PDB file of N, CA, C and O in Angstrom:
ATOM      1  N   MET A   1     -16.605  -8.447  -3.733  1.00  0.00           N
ATOM      2  CA  MET A   1     -15.209  -8.133  -4.002  1.00  0.00           C
ATOM      3  C   MET A   1     -14.529  -7.701  -2.705  1.00  0.00           C
ATOM      4  O   MET A   1     -15.094  -6.950  -1.910  1.00  0.00           O
ATOM      5  N   ASN A   2     -13.349  -8.175  -2.515  1.00  0.00           N
ATOM      6  CA  ASN A   2     -12.484  -7.807  -1.416  1.00  0.00           C
ATOM      7  C   ASN A   2     -12.124  -6.320  -1.565  1.00  0.00           C
ATOM      8  O   ASN A   2     -11.806  -5.876  -2.668  1.00  0.00           O
ATOM      9  N   VAL A   3     -12.170  -5.548  -0.474  1.00  0.00           N
ATOM     10  CA  VAL A   3     -11.876  -4.111  -0.591  1.00  0.00           C
ATOM     11  C   VAL A   3     -10.458  -3.853  -1.085  1.00  0.00           C
ATOM     12  O   VAL A   3     -10.209  -2.856  -1.763  1.00  0.00           O
ATOM     13  N   TYR A   4      -9.538  -4.733  -0.754  1.00  0.00           N
ATOM     14  CA  TYR A   4      -8.165  -4.585  -1.246  1.00  0.00           C
ATOM     15  C   TYR A   4      -8.146  -4.585  -2.769  1.00  0.00           C
ATOM     16  O   TYR A   4      -7.378  -3.845  -3.385  1.00  0.00           O
ATOM     17  N   GLU A   5      -8.984  -5.405  -3.371  1.00  0.00           N
ATOM     18  CA  GLU A   5      -9.033  -5.507  -4.829  1.00  0.00           C
ATOM     19  C   GLU A   5      -9.579  -4.236  -5.485  1.00  0.00           C
ATOM     20  O   GLU A   5      -9.422  -4.046  -6.691  1.00  0.00           O
ATOM     21  N   SER A   6     -10.218  -3.367  -4.701  1.00  0.00           N
ATOM     22  CA  SER A   6     -10.736  -2.115  -5.259  1.00  0.00           C
ATOM     23  C   SER A   6      -9.635  -1.076  -5.476  1.00  0.00           C
ATOM     24  O   SER A   6      -9.862  -0.055  -6.124  1.00  0.00           O
ATOM     25  N   LEU A   7      -8.449  -1.337  -4.936  1.00  0.00           N
ATOM     26  CA  LEU A   7      -7.329  -0.410  -5.116  1.00  0.00           C
ATOM     27  C   LEU A   7      -6.801  -0.500  -6.545  1.00  0.00           C
ATOM     28  O   LEU A   7      -6.797  -1.567  -7.159  1.00  0.00           O
ATOM     29  N   THR A   8      -6.362   0.633  -7.052  1.00  0.00           N
ATOM     30  CA  THR A   8      -5.746   0.651  -8.374  1.00  0.00           C
ATOM     31  C   THR A   8      -4.354   0.014  -8.278  1.00  0.00           C
ATOM     32  O   THR A   8      -3.811  -0.115  -7.181  1.00  0.00           O
ATOM     33  N   PRO A   9      -3.782  -0.380  -9.404  1.00  0.00           N
ATOM     34  CA  PRO A   9      -2.420  -0.925  -9.366  1.00  0.00           C
ATOM     35  C   PRO A   9      -1.412   0.037  -8.711  1.00  0.00           C
ATOM     36  O   PRO A   9      -0.542  -0.400  -7.957  1.00  0.00           O
ATOM     37  N   LYS A  10      -1.526   1.328  -8.994  1.00  0.00           N
ATOM     38  CA  LYS A  10      -0.597   2.299  -8.394  1.00  0.00           C
ATOM     39  C   LYS A  10      -0.806   2.386  -6.887  1.00  0.00           C
ATOM     40  O   LYS A  10       0.162   2.474  -6.132  1.00  0.00           O
ATOM     41  N   GLN A  11      -2.061   2.362  -6.444  1.00  0.00           N
ATOM     42  CA  GLN A  11      -2.341   2.401  -5.012  1.00  0.00           C
ATOM     43  C   GLN A  11      -1.778   1.156  -4.327  1.00  0.00           C
ATOM     44  O   GLN A  11      -1.244   1.246  -3.221  1.00  0.00           O
ATOM     45  N   LYS A  12      -1.893   0.009  -4.968  1.00  0.00           N
ATOM     46  CA  LYS A  12      -1.316  -1.222  -4.406  1.00  0.00           C
ATOM     47  C   LYS A  12       0.202  -1.112  -4.326  1.00  0.00           C
ATOM     48  O   LYS A  12       0.816  -1.584  -3.369  1.00  0.00           O
ATOM     49  N   GLU A  13       0.797  -0.490  -5.329  1.00  0.00           N
ATOM     50  CA  GLU A  13       2.251  -0.308  -5.336  1.00  0.00           C
ATOM     51  C   GLU A  13       2.686   0.612  -4.194  1.00  0.00           C
ATOM     52  O   GLU A  13       3.658   0.323  -3.496  1.00  0.00           O
ATOM     53  N   VAL A  14       1.968   1.713  -4.005  1.00  0.00           N
ATOM     54  CA  VAL A  14       2.268   2.633  -2.901  1.00  0.00           C
ATOM     55  C   VAL A  14       2.102   1.912  -1.565  1.00  0.00           C
ATOM     56  O   VAL A  14       2.953   2.031  -0.684  1.00  0.00           O
ATOM     57  N   LEU A  15       1.016   1.169  -1.413  1.00  0.00           N
ATOM     58  CA  LEU A  15       0.761   0.457  -0.168  1.00  0.00           C
ATOM     59  C   LEU A  15       1.828  -0.599   0.086  1.00  0.00           C
ATOM     60  O   LEU A  15       2.272  -0.769   1.221  1.00  0.00           O
ATOM     61  N   GLN A  16       2.243  -1.306  -0.953  1.00  0.00           N
ATOM     62  CA  GLN A  16       3.292  -2.307  -0.802  1.00  0.00           C
ATOM     63  C   GLN A  16       4.576  -1.671  -0.285  1.00  0.00           C
ATOM     64  O   GLN A  16       5.192  -2.178   0.652  1.00  0.00           O
ATOM     65  N   LEU A  17       4.976  -0.563  -0.894  1.00  0.00           N
ATOM     66  CA  LEU A  17       6.198   0.111  -0.461  1.00  0.00           C
ATOM     67  C   LEU A  17       6.081   0.597   0.979  1.00  0.00           C
ATOM     68  O   LEU A  17       7.042   0.518   1.744  1.00  0.00           O
ATOM     69  N   TYR A  18       4.899   1.101   1.351  1.00  0.00           N
ATOM     70  CA  TYR A  18       4.705   1.524   2.735  1.00  0.00           C
ATOM     71  C   TYR A  18       4.781   0.314   3.672  1.00  0.00           C
ATOM     72  O   TYR A  18       5.427   0.371   4.719  1.00  0.00           O
ATOM     73  N   ALA A  19       4.117  -0.778   3.288  1.00  0.00           N
ATOM     74  CA  ALA A  19       4.104  -1.982   4.123  1.00  0.00           C
ATOM     75  C   ALA A  19       5.503  -2.563   4.296  1.00  0.00           C
ATOM     76  O   ALA A  19       5.777  -3.249   5.280  1.00  0.00           O
ATOM     77  N   LEU A  20       6.380  -2.289   3.346  1.00  0.00           N
ATOM     78  CA  LEU A  20       7.768  -2.747   3.429  1.00  0.00           C
ATOM     79  C   LEU A  20       8.651  -1.789   4.220  1.00  0.00           C
ATOM     80  O   LEU A  20       9.855  -2.012   4.344  1.00  0.00           O
ATOM     81  N   GLY A  21       8.054  -0.713   4.761  1.00  0.00           N
ATOM     82  CA  GLY A  21       8.786   0.174   5.656  1.00  0.00           C
ATOM     83  C   GLY A  21       9.276   1.478   5.059  1.00  0.00           C
ATOM     84  O   GLY A  21      10.014   2.217   5.710  1.00  0.00           O
ATOM     85  N   ASN A  22       8.880   1.770   3.841  1.00  0.00           N
ATOM     86  CA  ASN A  22       9.300   3.023   3.215  1.00  0.00           C
ATOM     87  C   ASN A  22       8.444   4.194   3.700  1.00  0.00           C
ATOM     88  O   ASN A  22       7.249   4.037   3.947  1.00  0.00           O
ATOM     89  N   ASN A  23       9.059   5.357   3.831  1.00  0.00           N
ATOM     90  CA  ASN A  23       8.293   6.559   4.179  1.00  0.00           C
ATOM     91  C   ASN A  23       7.862   7.274   2.893  1.00  0.00           C
ATOM     92  O   ASN A  23       8.194   6.838   1.791  1.00  0.00           O
ATOM     93  N   ARG A  24       7.123   8.373   3.048  1.00  0.00           N
ATOM     94  CA  ARG A  24       6.608   9.100   1.873  1.00  0.00           C
ATOM     95  C   ARG A  24       7.700   9.506   0.898  1.00  0.00           C
ATOM     96  O   ARG A  24       7.563   9.324  -0.312  1.00  0.00           O
ATOM     97  N   LYS A  25       8.771  10.050   1.425  1.00  0.00           N
ATOM     98  CA  LYS A  25       9.858  10.514   0.565  1.00  0.00           C
ATOM     99  C   LYS A  25      10.473   9.354  -0.210  1.00  0.00           C
ATOM    100  O   LYS A  25      10.735   9.477  -1.407  1.00  0.00           O
ATOM    101  N   GLN A  26      10.702   8.242   0.456  1.00  0.00           N
ATOM    102  CA  GLN A  26      11.279   7.068  -0.202  1.00  0.00           C
ATOM    103  C   GLN A  26      10.339   6.521  -1.281  1.00  0.00           C
ATOM    104  O   GLN A  26      10.776   6.157  -2.372  1.00  0.00           O
ATOM    105  N   ILE A  27       9.041   6.469  -0.959  1.00  0.00           N
ATOM    106  CA  ILE A  27       8.058   5.995  -1.937  1.00  0.00           C
ATOM    107  C   ILE A  27       8.057   6.915  -3.154  1.00  0.00           C
ATOM    108  O   ILE A  27       8.072   6.447  -4.293  1.00  0.00           O
ATOM    109  N   ALA A  28       8.040   8.210  -2.911  1.00  0.00           N
ATOM    110  CA  ALA A  28       8.046   9.190  -4.006  1.00  0.00           C
ATOM    111  C   ALA A  28       9.270   8.994  -4.893  1.00  0.00           C
ATOM    112  O   ALA A  28       9.160   8.993  -6.119  1.00  0.00           O
ATOM    113  N   ASN A  29      10.423   8.832  -4.280  1.00  0.00           N
ATOM    114  CA  ASN A  29      11.659   8.652  -5.049  1.00  0.00           C
ATOM    115  C   ASN A  29      11.643   7.357  -5.855  1.00  0.00           C
ATOM    116  O   ASN A  29      12.073   7.338  -7.008  1.00  0.00           O
ATOM    117  N   LYS A  30      11.152   6.280  -5.256  1.00  0.00           N
ATOM    118  CA  LYS A  30      11.133   4.984  -5.942  1.00  0.00           C
ATOM    119  C   LYS A  30      10.140   4.957  -7.100  1.00  0.00           C
ATOM    120  O   LYS A  30      10.368   4.281  -8.104  1.00  0.00           O
ATOM    121  N   LEU A  31       9.040   5.692  -6.959  1.00  0.00           N
ATOM    122  CA  LEU A  31       8.008   5.680  -7.992  1.00  0.00           C
ATOM    123  C   LEU A  31       8.099   6.884  -8.936  1.00  0.00           C
ATOM    124  O   LEU A  31       7.305   7.012  -9.868  1.00  0.00           O
ATOM    125  N   PHE A  32       9.068   7.756  -8.688  1.00  0.00           N
ATOM    126  CA  PHE A  32       9.263   8.958  -9.514  1.00  0.00           C
ATOM    127  C   PHE A  32       8.001   9.822  -9.550  1.00  0.00           C
ATOM    128  O   PHE A  32       7.573  10.297 -10.602  1.00  0.00           O
ATOM    129  N   ILE A  33       7.422  10.007  -8.353  1.00  0.00           N
ATOM    130  CA  ILE A  33       6.257  10.877  -8.191  1.00  0.00           C
ATOM    131  C   ILE A  33       6.539  11.814  -7.026  1.00  0.00           C
ATOM    132  O   ILE A  33       7.496  11.606  -6.281  1.00  0.00           O
ATOM    133  N   SER A  34       5.719  12.837  -6.865  1.00  0.00           N
ATOM    134  CA  SER A  34       5.938  13.793  -5.774  1.00  0.00           C
ATOM    135  C   SER A  34       5.419  13.224  -4.454  1.00  0.00           C
ATOM    136  O   SER A  34       4.597  12.308  -4.436  1.00  0.00           O
ATOM    137  N   GLN A  35       5.910  13.778  -3.365  1.00  0.00           N
ATOM    138  CA  GLN A  35       5.420  13.378  -2.047  1.00  0.00           C
ATOM    139  C   GLN A  35       3.941  13.733  -1.900  1.00  0.00           C
ATOM    140  O   GLN A  35       3.192  13.030  -1.221  1.00  0.00           O
ATOM    141  N   THR A  36       3.526  14.824  -2.540  1.00  0.00           N
ATOM    142  CA  THR A  36       2.114  15.211  -2.513  1.00  0.00           C
ATOM    143  C   THR A  36       1.257  14.136  -3.168  1.00  0.00           C
ATOM    144  O   THR A  36       0.177  13.812  -2.675  1.00  0.00           O
ATOM    145  N   THR A  37       1.736  13.587  -4.273  1.00  0.00           N
ATOM    146  CA  THR A  37       1.009  12.517  -4.953  1.00  0.00           C
ATOM    147  C   THR A  37       0.960  11.267  -4.076  1.00  0.00           C
ATOM    148  O   THR A  37      -0.063  10.584  -4.022  1.00  0.00           O
ATOM    149  N   VAL A  38       2.048  10.971  -3.400  1.00  0.00           N
ATOM    150  CA  VAL A  38       2.065   9.835  -2.466  1.00  0.00           C
ATOM    151  C   VAL A  38       1.003  10.048  -1.388  1.00  0.00           C
ATOM    152  O   VAL A  38       0.250   9.130  -1.061  1.00  0.00           O
ATOM    153  N   CYS A  39       0.945  11.252  -0.842  1.00  0.00           N
ATOM    154  CA  CYS A  39      -0.058  11.560   0.191  1.00  0.00           C
ATOM    155  C   CYS A  39      -1.475  11.392  -0.357  1.00  0.00           C
ATOM    156  O   CYS A  39      -2.356  10.889   0.340  1.00  0.00           O
ATOM    157  N   SER A  40      -1.691  11.806  -1.586  1.00  0.00           N
ATOM    158  CA  SER A  40      -3.013  11.644  -2.200  1.00  0.00           C
ATOM    159  C   SER A  40      -3.365  10.171  -2.353  1.00  0.00           C
ATOM    160  O   SER A  40      -4.490   9.761  -2.070  1.00  0.00           O
ATOM    161  N   HIS A  41      -2.400   9.384  -2.800  1.00  0.00           N
ATOM    162  CA  HIS A  41      -2.634   7.939  -2.930  1.00  0.00           C
ATOM    163  C   HIS A  41      -2.941   7.321  -1.564  1.00  0.00           C
ATOM    164  O   HIS A  41      -3.862   6.514  -1.438  1.00  0.00           O
ATOM    165  N   ILE A  42      -2.182   7.696  -0.560  1.00  0.00           N
ATOM    166  CA  ILE A  42      -2.390   7.138   0.777  1.00  0.00           C
ATOM    167  C   ILE A  42      -3.774   7.511   1.303  1.00  0.00           C
ATOM    168  O   ILE A  42      -4.464   6.669   1.878  1.00  0.00           O
ATOM    169  N   ALA A  43      -4.179   8.754   1.114  1.00  0.00           N
ATOM    170  CA  ALA A  43      -5.504   9.188   1.563  1.00  0.00           C
ATOM    171  C   ALA A  43      -6.601   8.366   0.880  1.00  0.00           C
ATOM    172  O   ALA A  43      -7.566   7.951   1.521  1.00  0.00           O
ATOM    173  N   GLU A  44      -6.444   8.139  -0.408  1.00  0.00           N
ATOM    174  CA  GLU A  44      -7.444   7.353  -1.151  1.00  0.00           C
ATOM    175  C   GLU A  44      -7.420   5.887  -0.724  1.00  0.00           C
ATOM    176  O   GLU A  44      -8.468   5.245  -0.652  1.00  0.00           O
ATOM    177  N   ILE A  45      -6.237   5.358  -0.443  1.00  0.00           N
ATOM    178  CA  ILE A  45      -6.103   3.978   0.046  1.00  0.00           C
ATOM    179  C   ILE A  45      -6.848   3.830   1.370  1.00  0.00           C
ATOM    180  O   ILE A  45      -7.622   2.890   1.549  1.00  0.00           O
ATOM    181  N   LEU A  46      -6.613   4.756   2.294  1.00  0.00           N
ATOM    182  CA  LEU A  46      -7.274   4.699   3.600  1.00  0.00           C
ATOM    183  C   LEU A  46      -8.782   4.785   3.442  1.00  0.00           C
ATOM    184  O   LEU A  46      -9.525   4.078   4.123  1.00  0.00           O
ATOM    185  N   ASN A  47      -9.231   5.651   2.545  1.00  0.00           N
ATOM    186  CA  ASN A  47     -10.662   5.806   2.289  1.00  0.00           C
ATOM    187  C   ASN A  47     -11.262   4.513   1.737  1.00  0.00           C
ATOM    188  O   ASN A  47     -12.287   4.043   2.230  1.00  0.00           O
ATOM    189  N   LYS A  48     -10.630   3.943   0.725  1.00  0.00           N
ATOM    190  CA  LYS A  48     -11.156   2.721   0.106  1.00  0.00           C
ATOM    191  C   LYS A  48     -11.156   1.538   1.070  1.00  0.00           C
ATOM    192  O   LYS A  48     -12.069   0.713   1.048  1.00  0.00           O
ATOM    193  N   LEU A  49     -10.125   1.459   1.919  1.00  0.00           N
ATOM    194  CA  LEU A  49     -10.024   0.342   2.855  1.00  0.00           C
ATOM    195  C   LEU A  49     -10.800   0.582   4.148  1.00  0.00           C
ATOM    196  O   LEU A  49     -10.895  -0.298   5.003  1.00  0.00           O
ATOM    197  N   CYS A  50     -11.350   1.786   4.275  1.00  0.00           N
ATOM    198  CA  CYS A  50     -12.140   2.163   5.465  1.00  0.00           C
ATOM    199  C   CYS A  50     -11.328   2.019   6.753  1.00  0.00           C
ATOM    200  O   CYS A  50     -11.805   1.474   7.748  1.00  0.00           O
ATOM    201  N   VAL A  51     -10.101   2.516   6.710  1.00  0.00           N
ATOM    202  CA  VAL A  51      -9.244   2.524   7.895  1.00  0.00           C
ATOM    203  C   VAL A  51      -8.750   3.943   8.134  1.00  0.00           C
ATOM    204  O   VAL A  51      -8.766   4.781   7.232  1.00  0.00           O
ATOM    205  N   ASP A  52      -8.315   4.198   9.354  1.00  0.00           N
ATOM    206  CA  ASP A  52      -7.888   5.551   9.698  1.00  0.00           C
ATOM    207  C   ASP A  52      -6.379   5.696   9.875  1.00  0.00           C
ATOM    208  O   ASP A  52      -5.888   6.801  10.108  1.00  0.00           O
ATOM    209  N   LYS A  53      -5.646   4.600   9.766  1.00  0.00           N
ATOM    210  CA  LYS A  53      -4.197   4.660   9.946  1.00  0.00           C
ATOM    211  C   LYS A  53      -3.496   3.848   8.872  1.00  0.00           C
ATOM    212  O   LYS A  53      -3.996   2.818   8.420  1.00  0.00           O
ATOM    213  N   LYS A  54      -2.325   4.333   8.473  1.00  0.00           N
ATOM    214  CA  LYS A  54      -1.548   3.631   7.452  1.00  0.00           C
ATOM    215  C   LYS A  54      -1.143   2.244   7.920  1.00  0.00           C
ATOM    216  O   LYS A  54      -1.032   1.319   7.115  1.00  0.00           O
ATOM    217  N   GLU A  55      -0.920   2.097   9.229  1.00  0.00           N
ATOM    218  CA  GLU A  55      -0.517   0.799   9.759  1.00  0.00           C
ATOM    219  C   GLU A  55      -1.607  -0.249   9.553  1.00  0.00           C
ATOM    220  O   GLU A  55      -1.309  -1.410   9.271  1.00  0.00           O
ATOM    221  N   LYS A  56      -2.862   0.155   9.693  1.00  0.00           N
ATOM    222  CA  LYS A  56      -3.976  -0.764   9.456  1.00  0.00           C
ATOM    223  C   LYS A  56      -4.040  -1.149   7.982  1.00  0.00           C
ATOM    224  O   LYS A  56      -4.330  -2.297   7.646  1.00  0.00           O
ATOM    225  N   ALA A  57      -3.770  -0.195   7.114  1.00  0.00           N
ATOM    226  CA  ALA A  57      -3.747  -0.473   5.673  1.00  0.00           C
ATOM    227  C   ALA A  57      -2.619  -1.458   5.357  1.00  0.00           C
ATOM    228  O   ALA A  57      -2.789  -2.346   4.522  1.00  0.00           O
ATOM    229  N   ALA A  58      -1.477  -1.305   6.017  1.00  0.00           N
ATOM    230  CA  ALA A  58      -0.357  -2.220   5.803  1.00  0.00           C
ATOM    231  C   ALA A  58      -0.736  -3.637   6.226  1.00  0.00           C
ATOM    232  O   ALA A  58      -0.363  -4.602   5.559  1.00  0.00           O
ATOM    233  N   ILE A  59      -1.466  -3.767   7.313  1.00  0.00           N
ATOM    234  CA  ILE A  59      -1.929  -5.093   7.760  1.00  0.00           C
ATOM    235  C   ILE A  59      -2.829  -5.713   6.700  1.00  0.00           C
ATOM    236  O   ILE A  59      -2.708  -6.900   6.397  1.00  0.00           O
ATOM    237  N   ILE A  60      -3.720  -4.924   6.140  1.00  0.00           N
ATOM    238  CA  ILE A  60      -4.604  -5.423   5.079  1.00  0.00           C
ATOM    239  C   ILE A  60      -3.769  -5.858   3.876  1.00  0.00           C
ATOM    240  O   ILE A  60      -4.061  -6.874   3.245  1.00  0.00           O
ATOM    241  N   TYR A  61      -2.739  -5.090   3.567  1.00  0.00           N
ATOM    242  CA  TYR A  61      -1.852  -5.476   2.459  1.00  0.00           C
ATOM    243  C   TYR A  61      -1.269  -6.857   2.713  1.00  0.00           C
ATOM    244  O   TYR A  61      -1.333  -7.726   1.844  1.00  0.00           O
ATOM    245  N   TRP A  62      -0.693  -7.069   3.910  1.00  0.00           N
ATOM    246  CA  TRP A  62      -0.051  -8.351   4.201  1.00  0.00           C
ATOM    247  C   TRP A  62      -1.071  -9.487   4.252  1.00  0.00           C
ATOM    248  O   TRP A  62      -0.768 -10.602   3.828  1.00  0.00           O
ATOM    249  N   GLN A  63      -2.266  -9.223   4.760  1.00  0.00           N
ATOM    250  CA  GLN A  63      -3.298 -10.257   4.780  1.00  0.00           C
ATOM    251  C   GLN A  63      -3.655 -10.699   3.364  1.00  0.00           C
ATOM    252  O   GLN A  63      -3.956 -11.870   3.134  1.00  0.00           O
ATOM    253  N   ASN A  64      -3.621  -9.775   2.427  1.00  0.00           N
ATOM    254  CA  ASN A  64      -3.982 -10.092   1.047  1.00  0.00           C
ATOM    255  C   ASN A  64      -2.815 -10.599   0.214  1.00  0.00           C
ATOM    256  O   ASN A  64      -3.000 -11.002  -0.935  1.00  0.00           O
ATOM    257  N   ASN A  65      -1.636 -10.585   0.773  1.00  0.00           N
ATOM    258  CA  ASN A  65      -0.462 -11.023   0.030  1.00  0.00           C
ATOM    259  C   ASN A  65       0.318 -12.105   0.754  1.00  0.00           C
ATOM    260  O   ASN A  65       1.482 -12.346   0.433  1.00  0.00           O
ATOM    261  N   ILE A  66      -0.300 -12.759   1.722  1.00  0.00           N
ATOM    262  CA  ILE A  66       0.369 -13.787   2.518  1.00  0.00           C
ATOM    263  C   ILE A  66       0.849 -14.950   1.651  1.00  0.00           C
ATOM    264  O   ILE A  66       1.889 -15.542   1.939  1.00  0.00           O
ATOM    265  N   GLU A  67       0.114 -15.282   0.603  1.00  0.00           N
ATOM    266  CA  GLU A  67       0.521 -16.378  -0.268  1.00  0.00           C
ATOM    267  C   GLU A  67       1.852 -16.080  -0.948  1.00  0.00           C
ATOM    268  O   GLU A  67       2.666 -16.981  -1.148  1.00  0.00           O
ATOM    269  N   LYS A  68       2.073 -14.819  -1.301  1.00  0.00           N
ATOM    270  CA  LYS A  68       3.356 -14.438  -1.898  1.00  0.00           C
ATOM    271  C   LYS A  68       4.492 -14.714  -0.925  1.00  0.00           C
ATOM    272  O   LYS A  68       5.553 -15.198  -1.320  1.00  0.00           O
ATOM    273  N   LEU A  69       4.268 -14.405   0.347  1.00  0.00           N
ATOM    274  CA  LEU A  69       5.288 -14.650   1.363  1.00  0.00           C
ATOM    275  C   LEU A  69       5.552 -16.142   1.528  1.00  0.00           C
ATOM    276  O   LEU A  69       6.700 -16.571   1.643  1.00  0.00           O
ATOM    277  N   LYS A  70       4.481 -16.921   1.539  1.00  0.00           N
ATOM    278  CA  LYS A  70       4.644 -18.375   1.683  1.00  0.00           C
ATOM    279  C   LYS A  70       5.454 -18.933   0.525  1.00  0.00           C
ATOM    280  O   LYS A  70       6.296 -19.810   0.721  1.00  0.00           O
ATOM    281  N   ASN A  71       5.207 -18.434  -0.677  1.00  0.00           N
ATOM    282  CA  ASN A  71       5.906 -18.926  -1.856  1.00  0.00           C
ATOM    283  C   ASN A  71       7.378 -18.538  -1.851  1.00  0.00           C
ATOM    284  O   ASN A  71       8.194 -19.220  -2.471  1.00  0.00           O
ATOM    285  N   LEU A  72       7.729 -17.469  -1.174  1.00  0.00           N
ATOM    286  CA  LEU A  72       9.139 -17.067  -1.092  1.00  0.00           C
ATOM    287  C   LEU A  72       9.952 -18.078  -0.306  1.00  0.00           C
ATOM    288  O   LEU A  72      11.150 -18.230  -0.542  1.00  0.00           O
ATOM    289  N   ASN A  73       9.317 -18.766   0.619  1.00  0.00           N
ATOM    290  CA  ASN A  73      10.011 -19.743   1.456  1.00  0.00           C
ATOM    291  C   ASN A  73      10.169 -21.095   0.771  1.00  0.00           C
ATOM    292  O   ASN A  73      10.871 -21.964   1.287  1.00  0.00           O
ATOM    293  N   ASN A  74       9.543 -21.285  -0.358  1.00  0.00           N
ATOM    294  CA  ASN A  74       9.633 -22.585  -1.065  1.00  0.00           C
ATOM    295  C   ASN A  74      10.728 -22.598  -2.087  1.00  0.00           C
ATOM    296  O   ASN A  74      10.932 -23.608  -2.760  1.00  0.00           O
TER     297      ASN A  74
END
């Protein structure tokens, strides 16, 4: 199994919003959760993906969702 697939749907949602350029406060507001909860999700995302920076996690997000981007251009 791809490590990205080990993320929960909520973790994928948080990662997607981060990869799209949102900060913690913006993610919290969009998902109607606290910034503390966002931080917890991010920490778990980094742990599951075995990376030490959010930027690396964002790269993994885009690598796993490149087909979605290709389909947007069609």
